[in-house]
C-alpha positions as CSV (number, residue, x, y, z in Angstrom):
1,M,-8.9,5.6,-4.7
2,K,-10.1,2.5,-2.7
3,I,-8.2,-0.7,-3.6
4,A,-9.3,-4.2,-2.5
5,V,-6.6,-6.9,-2.3
6,L,-7.5,-10.6,-2.0
7,G,-4.8,-12.9,-0.6
8,A,-3.5,-10.2,1.7
9,S,-1.8,-12.6,4.0
10,G,0.4,-14.1,1.3
11,L,3.8,-13.2,0.0
12,L,2.5,-11.1,-3.0
13,G,-0.8,-9.9,-1.5
14,S,0.9,-8.5,1.6
15,A,3.5,-6.6,-0.6
16,V,0.7,-5.2,-2.8
17,C,-1.1,-4.0,0.4
18,R,2.1,-2.2,1.5
19,S,2.5,-0.6,-2.0
20,V,-1.1,0.6,-1.9
21,I,-0.6,2.2,1.4
22,H,2.8,3.7,0.3
23,R,1.1,5.3,-2.7
24,G,-1.5,6.9,-0.4
25,Y,-4.5,5.0,-1.5
26,S,-7.2,3.5,0.7
27,L,-6.8,-0.2,1.4
28,L,-9.3,-3.0,1.7
29,A,-7.3,-6.1,2.6
30,Y,-8.8,-9.6,2.6
31,S,-7.4,-13.0,3.6
32,N,-8.8,-16.5,3.9
33,R,-7.7,-17.3,7.5
34,E,-4.8,-15.2,8.9
35,T,-5.4,-11.6,10.0
36,I,-2.4,-9.4,9.1
37,S,-1.8,-5.8,10.4
38,F,-0.3,-3.4,7.9
39,S,-0.6,-0.3,10.0
40,D,-2.7,1.1,12.9
41,Q,-5.3,1.9,10.3
42,Y,-5.2,-1.1,8.0
43,H,-5.8,-4.8,8.9
44,S,-6.9,-7.7,6.8
45,K,-10.4,-9.1,7.1
46,Q,-11.3,-12.7,6.7
47,L,-13.3,-13.3,3.5
48,P,-13.4,-16.9,2.2
49,F,-14.0,-17.6,-1.5
50,S,-16.3,-20.4,-0.6
51,D,-19.0,-18.0,0.6
52,D,-20.3,-16.5,-2.6
53,N,-23.0,-14.4,-0.9
54,Q,-20.6,-12.9,1.6
55,L,-18.1,-12.1,-1.2
56,T,-20.8,-10.4,-3.2
57,R,-22.2,-8.5,-0.3
58,E,-18.8,-7.3,0.9
59,F,-17.9,-5.7,-2.5
60,F,-21.3,-4.2,-3.0
61,D,-21.0,-2.7,0.5
62,Q,-17.5,-1.4,0.0
63,W,-17.7,-0.6,-3.7
64,P,-13.9,-0.5,-4.4
65,D,-12.4,1.3,-7.3
66,A,-10.0,-1.5,-8.0
67,V,-9.7,-5.2,-7.1
68,V,-6.4,-7.2,-7.1
69,N,-6.7,-10.9,-6.9
70,C,-3.6,-12.4,-5.4
71,A,-5.5,-15.3,-3.7
72,A,-4.6,-18.7,-5.0
73,I,-3.7,-22.2,-3.9
74,S,-0.4,-22.1,-5.6
75,S,1.5,-25.2,-4.4
76,P,1.3,-27.8,-7.2
77,D,1.4,-30.6,-4.7
78,T,-1.5,-29.1,-2.7
79,V,-3.5,-28.7,-5.9
80,D,-2.9,-32.3,-6.8
81,Q,-4.1,-33.4,-3.4
82,S,-7.3,-31.3,-3.4
83,P,-8.1,-30.3,-7.0
84,E,-11.7,-29.5,-6.3
85,L,-10.9,-27.1,-3.4
86,A,-8.1,-25.6,-5.5
87,H,-10.5,-25.1,-8.4
88,L,-12.9,-23.3,-6.2
89,V,-10.3,-20.7,-5.3
90,N,-8.1,-20.6,-8.4
91,V,-10.9,-20.7,-11.0
92,E,-14.4,-20.1,-9.6
93,G,-13.3,-17.5,-7.1
94,A,-11.3,-15.6,-9.7
95,S,-14.2,-15.7,-12.2
96,R,-16.6,-14.5,-9.6
97,L,-14.4,-11.6,-8.6
98,A,-14.0,-10.5,-12.2
99,S,-17.7,-10.5,-12.7
100,I,-18.4,-8.5,-9.5
101,S,-15.6,-6.0,-10.4
102,A,-17.1,-5.5,-13.8
103,H,-20.6,-5.0,-12.3
104,I,-19.4,-2.2,-9.9
105,G,-17.0,-0.7,-12.5
106,A,-13.9,-1.6,-10.5
107,R,-10.6,-2.2,-12.3
108,F,-9.6,-5.8,-11.9
109,I,-6.1,-7.2,-11.8
110,H,-5.7,-11.0,-11.8
111,I,-2.4,-12.7,-11.0
112,S,-1.5,-15.8,-13.0
113,T,1.7,-17.8,-13.4
114,D,4.5,-18.9,-15.8
115,M,3.3,-22.5,-15.1
116,V,0.8,-22.2,-17.9
117,F,3.7,-23.0,-20.2
118,D,5.6,-26.3,-20.6
119,G,9.1,-24.8,-20.6
120,S,10.1,-26.2,-23.9
121,T,10.5,-22.9,-25.9
122,S,11.5,-20.1,-23.5
123,P,11.5,-17.2,-23.4
124,Y,7.7,-16.7,-23.8
125,R,5.7,-13.8,-25.1
126,S,2.2,-13.2,-23.7
127,T,0.8,-14.1,-27.1
128,D,2.5,-17.6,-27.1
129,M,0.3,-20.7,-26.9
130,P,0.2,-22.1,-23.3
131,N,0.6,-25.8,-22.6
132,P,0.5,-26.5,-18.8
133,L,2.0,-29.7,-17.5
134,S,0.5,-29.6,-14.0
135,E,-3.1,-29.4,-12.6
136,Y,-2.1,-26.1,-11.0
137,G,-1.0,-24.7,-14.4
138,R,-4.2,-26.0,-16.1
139,Q,-6.4,-24.3,-13.4
140,K,-4.5,-21.0,-13.7
141,L,-4.9,-21.1,-17.5
142,E,-8.6,-21.8,-17.1
143,S,-8.9,-18.8,-14.7
144,E,-7.2,-16.6,-17.3
145,K,-9.7,-17.5,-20.0
146,R,-12.7,-17.0,-17.7
147,V,-11.5,-13.7,-16.3
148,L,-10.6,-12.3,-19.8
149,S,-14.0,-13.3,-21.1
150,V,-15.8,-11.1,-18.6
151,T,-14.9,-7.8,-20.3
152,D,-12.4,-6.2,-22.8
153,E,-11.7,-3.2,-20.7
154,N,-10.6,-2.2,-17.2
155,L,-9.1,-5.6,-16.7
156,A,-5.5,-7.0,-16.7
157,V,-4.1,-10.5,-16.2
158,L,-0.5,-10.5,-15.1
159,R,1.6,-13.7,-15.4
160,I,4.4,-13.8,-12.9
161,T,7.4,-16.0,-12.1
162,L,9.3,-17.4,-9.1
163,L,9.1,-14.7,-6.3
164,N,11.8,-13.5,-4.0
165,G,10.7,-11.5,-0.9
166,N,9.6,-11.5,2.7
167,S,6.3,-13.0,3.7
168,P,4.3,-11.9,6.8
169,L,4.7,-15.3,8.5
170,G,8.2,-15.9,7.2
171,R,7.3,-19.2,5.4
172,R,6.3,-18.5,1.8
173,S,9.3,-17.2,-0.2
174,Q,12.3,-19.2,-1.5
175,H,14.8,-18.1,1.0
176,E,12.4,-18.7,3.9
177,K,11.7,-22.2,2.8
178,I,15.4,-23.0,2.3
179,L,16.4,-21.5,5.7
180,R,13.6,-23.4,7.5
181,A,14.6,-26.6,5.9
182,L,18.2,-26.1,7.2
183,M,16.9,-25.2,10.7
184,S,15.0,-28.5,10.8
185,G,18.3,-30.3,10.0
186,K,17.5,-31.1,6.3
187,K,19.8,-30.7,3.3
188,L,17.9,-29.5,0.2
189,T,18.3,-30.9,-3.3
190,L,17.8,-28.2,-5.9
191,F,18.0,-28.7,-9.7
192,D,20.8,-27.1,-11.6
193,D,18.9,-27.6,-14.9
194,E,15.6,-26.1,-13.8
195,I,15.8,-22.5,-15.0
196,R,13.6,-19.7,-13.8
197,Q,13.5,-15.9,-14.1
198,P,12.9,-14.8,-10.4
199,C,11.1,-11.5,-9.5
200,S,11.2,-9.3,-6.5
201,V,7.8,-9.2,-4.8
202,E,8.2,-5.6,-3.9
203,N,9.1,-4.7,-7.5
204,L,6.1,-6.7,-8.7
205,S,3.7,-5.0,-6.3
206,D,4.7,-1.6,-7.6
207,V,4.0,-2.8,-11.1
208,I,0.6,-4.0,-10.0
209,V,-0.3,-0.6,-8.5
210,E,0.9,1.0,-11.7
211,L,-1.5,-1.2,-13.7
212,I,-4.3,0.0,-11.4
213,E,-3.3,3.6,-12.2
214,R,-3.2,2.9,-15.9
215,P,-6.7,1.9,-17.1
216,N,-5.5,2.1,-20.7
217,L,-3.3,-1.0,-20.1
218,N,-5.7,-3.9,-20.5
219,G,-5.3,-7.6,-21.5
220,L,-2.6,-10.2,-20.7
221,F,1.0,-9.2,-19.6
222,H,4.2,-10.8,-18.3
223,W,6.5,-9.6,-15.5
224,A,9.7,-11.0,-14.0
225,G,13.2,-10.0,-13.0
226,N,15.8,-9.3,-15.7
227,E,18.0,-12.5,-15.2
228,E,17.6,-16.2,-15.6
229,I,19.0,-18.5,-13.0
230,S,18.8,-22.2,-12.0
231,R,17.0,-23.2,-8.9
232,Y,20.3,-24.6,-7.6
233,E,22.3,-21.4,-8.3
234,L,19.6,-19.3,-6.7
235,G,19.8,-21.4,-3.6
236,I,23.6,-21.0,-3.5
237,R,23.4,-17.3,-3.9
238,I,20.7,-17.0,-1.1
239,L,23.0,-18.9,1.3
240,K,26.0,-16.8,0.3
241,R,23.9,-13.6,0.9
242,F,23.4,-14.7,4.5
243,G,26.9,-16.0,5.0
244,I,25.9,-19.7,5.1
245,N,28.0,-22.5,3.7
246,P,26.6,-23.4,0.2
247,E,27.5,-27.0,0.7
248,N,24.2,-27.2,2.7
249,I,22.4,-27.5,-0.7
250,I,22.8,-30.6,-2.9
251,R,23.0,-30.3,-6.7
252,G,20.3,-32.3,-8.4
253,S,18.8,-32.7,-11.9
254,I,15.3,-32.4,-13.2
255,K,16.2,-35.1,-15.8
256,N,16.3,-37.8,-13.2
257,P,13.4,-40.2,-13.8
258,E,11.8,-39.5,-10.4
259,N,11.7,-35.7,-11.1
260,Q,10.2,-35.8,-14.6
261,G,6.6,-35.1,-15.4
262,Q,5.0,-31.9,-14.1
263,R,8.0,-29.7,-13.8
264,P,8.8,-27.3,-16.7
265,Q,12.5,-27.3,-17.2
266,H,13.0,-23.7,-18.5
267,L,10.5,-20.9,-17.8
268,S,11.3,-17.3,-18.7
269,F,9.4,-14.3,-20.1
270,I,9.8,-11.6,-22.7
271,L,8.6,-8.6,-20.7
272,E,7.5,-6.4,-23.6
273,P,5.2,-4.6,-24.1
274,L,4.6,-4.0,-20.4
275,A,8.2,-3.2,-19.5
276,S,8.2,-0.2,-21.8
277,K,4.9,1.2,-20.5
278,V,5.5,1.3,-16.8
279,R,8.0,3.2,-14.6
280,S,9.1,0.2,-12.6
281,V,12.3,-1.5,-13.9
282,P,12.9,-5.3,-13.7
283,L,15.5,-6.1,-11.0
284,S,18.6,-8.2,-11.1
285,I,19.2,-11.2,-8.9
286,E,21.6,-9.2,-6.8
287,E,19.1,-6.4,-6.2
288,Q,16.5,-9.0,-5.2
289,L,18.8,-10.7,-2.7
290,K,19.5,-7.4,-0.9
291,E,15.8,-7.2,0.0
292,L,15.7,-10.5,1.8
293,Q,15.5,-10.7,5.5
294,I,15.8,-13.4,8.1
295,P,12.4,-14.1,9.7
296,K,12.4,-12.8,13.3
297,D,11.6,-16.2,14.8
298,M,14.7,-17.6,13.1
299,Y,17.3,-15.0,14.0
300,T,18.7,-16.7,17.1
301,W,19.1,-19.9,15.1
302,Y,20.7,-18.0,12.3
303,R,23.3,-16.3,14.5
304,K,24.4,-19.7,15.7
305,F,24.2,-21.6,12.4
306,A,25.7,-19.1,9.9
307,D,29.4,-19.2,9.1
308,S,29.5,-15.4,8.7
309,P,26.4,-14.1,10.4
310,N,27.6,-10.5,10.1
311,C,26.7,-10.7,6.4
312,Y,23.2,-9.9,7.4
313,I,22.1,-6.8,9.5
314,P,18.5,-7.2,10.7
315,R,15.9,-4.4,10.2
316,F,14.1,-3.8,13.4
């Protein structure tokens, strides 16, 4: 089976590529700018969403059996700054990929977000009514509707939550952002009343490949880890995992006037019916933390900065 992955240079896209290779399938990896090497055989190819002709020609030439769309402008601040550009990727690109996939008979997996909900009535089922607070959430909801309108079969939309993992450039995941802030001399403020249900990116990528293998599972699904946690507590546990003083993180509140508006306070998922239909099992916070690594370019700083650097043994 030949599987195309869009957004291959990102945190999730790169993990999906690794999972595809691990399962023994043929990989077509695409990214917007960066070129990522996954093995001697597989490297990502630049394929911008803005060039509709190039996008169409590439997929008609390659004719993949499945397409996974991990490409997105996912930072709410970036979306607010450039909503038209974000819409081109988050909505127009996703819709076009779904149409092309349907035309060539490829199974299509589209990645969406918990940000389609307002956080007022967690935990959410996939059948609950969305109410996004941010432009990013509104764009992802629009992309869901347009993708799901393409066909009733051979297509799945998967809403996901906050991701823990290791990105190719060491800058995308929660622990990487926290550590880089500390390396630059900053103290982070994280909210103790902003509740999420984090997910392991490696675990999620295995679920995505399982969805590809299961053409009978079509429609809208949720996936996450098996625990809720506040942003603040997650930051504390990340620092403890690496032997760093947790006092480097400041406890804040989402209820402060300057923080209110576009941040849902409590986002968590009910994982059925998908959880009972796949082999992969949602992971605990502790299991997710064990997967985290110090980016290679930060290791020298880490050895000097950490209170107990021997908590972490690098994988070379």
